[in-house]
C-alpha positions in Angstrom: 26.2 -5.1 -7.4 23.1 -7.4 -8.1 23.1 -11.0 -6.0 20.5 -13.9 -6.3 20.0 -16.3 -3.9 23.2 -15.5 -2.6 24.4 -15.9 -6.1 27.0 -12.9 -7.9 25.2 -11.5 -11.0 26.0 -8.5 -12.0 28.8 -6.2 -10.9 30.8 -3.0 -11.7 33.3 -1.0 -9.8 33.3 2.7 -9.7 36.8 3.7 -9.6 37.0 7.4 -9.7 34.3 10.2 -9.3 34.3 13.5 -10.2 31.0 15.9 -11.1 32.3 16.1 -14.7 33.2 11.9 -15.0 32.6 8.4 -13.6 35.0 5.9 -14.4 33.9 2.2 -14.2 36.4 -1.0 -14.4 35.7 -4.7 -13.8 31.8 -4.7 -15.5 31.1 -8.5 -15.1 28.2 -10.3 -15.7 27.6 -14.3 -14.9 27.6 -16.4 -17.7 24.4 -18.2 -17.3 23.0 -14.4 -17.3 24.9 -13.4 -20.8 22.7 -13.2 -24.2 19.1 -12.2 -21.7 18.8 -8.6 -22.0 19.5 -8.7 -18.0 23.5 -7.0 -18.5 21.6 -4.2 -20.2 18.8 -4.1 -18.1 21.7 -3.8 -14.7 24.0 -1.1 -16.8 21.1 0.9 -17.7 19.7 1.2 -14.3 23.7 1.8 -13.2 23.8 4.6 -15.8 20.8 6.0 -14.8 22.1 6.8 -11.1 25.3 7.8 -12.0 24.5 10.1 -14.1 22.2 11.9 -11.5 25.8 13.1 -10.3 28.5 13.3 -13.4 28.1 14.3 -16.8 29.7 11.0 -18.2 30.8 7.5 -17.3 33.9 6.0 -19.1 35.3 2.9 -19.2 38.0 1.1 -20.6 37.8 -2.2 -23.0 40.2 -4.5 -24.6 40.1 -4.0 -28.4 39.8 -7.9 -28.5 37.2 -8.3 -27.1 34.2 -7.8 -29.2 31.6 -9.5 -27.3 31.9 -6.5 -24.4 32.3 -3.9 -27.4 28.7 -4.9 -28.4 27.4 -5.3 -24.5 28.9 -0.9 -24.2 27.5 0.2 -27.7 23.8 -1.5 -27.0 24.3 0.2 -24.0 25.1 3.5 -25.3 28.5 3.4 -25.1 30.7 5.5 -27.8 34.0 4.7 -28.7 36.2 8.0 -27.9 40.3 6.9 -28.5 42.8 4.1 -28.4 45.2 3.2 -26.0 48.5 1.3 -25.4 48.4 -0.8 -22.2 52.9 -0.7 -21.4 53.9 -3.0 -18.4 57.3 -1.5 -16.5 59.4 -3.5 -14.1 59.3 -3.1 -10.7 62.1 -0.7 -10.0 64.2 -4.0 -7.4 63.5 -6.3 -10.5 65.8 -4.2 -12.7 69.2 -5.1 -13.1 72.2 -2.8 -13.7 
């Protein structure tokens, strides 16, 4: 997390951590900080720190979010696979 003058600038949530892989979610950069290479600098430092204790870092990105895909490629991430999200109703919402 990066905070400047009391305002959140950048964050990324480590959801899972093993010696083999770290899974990230919730990567966020404040709108007015975009297109200034700040995001790549923050991600670079985060990756340097995370990869000291794990072999790889993984994250998911929506296939329609082209801005995020370009950003992650610029940060050195590589496409590995696609997936499909399925939302299931809660058990109490299922009617017999």
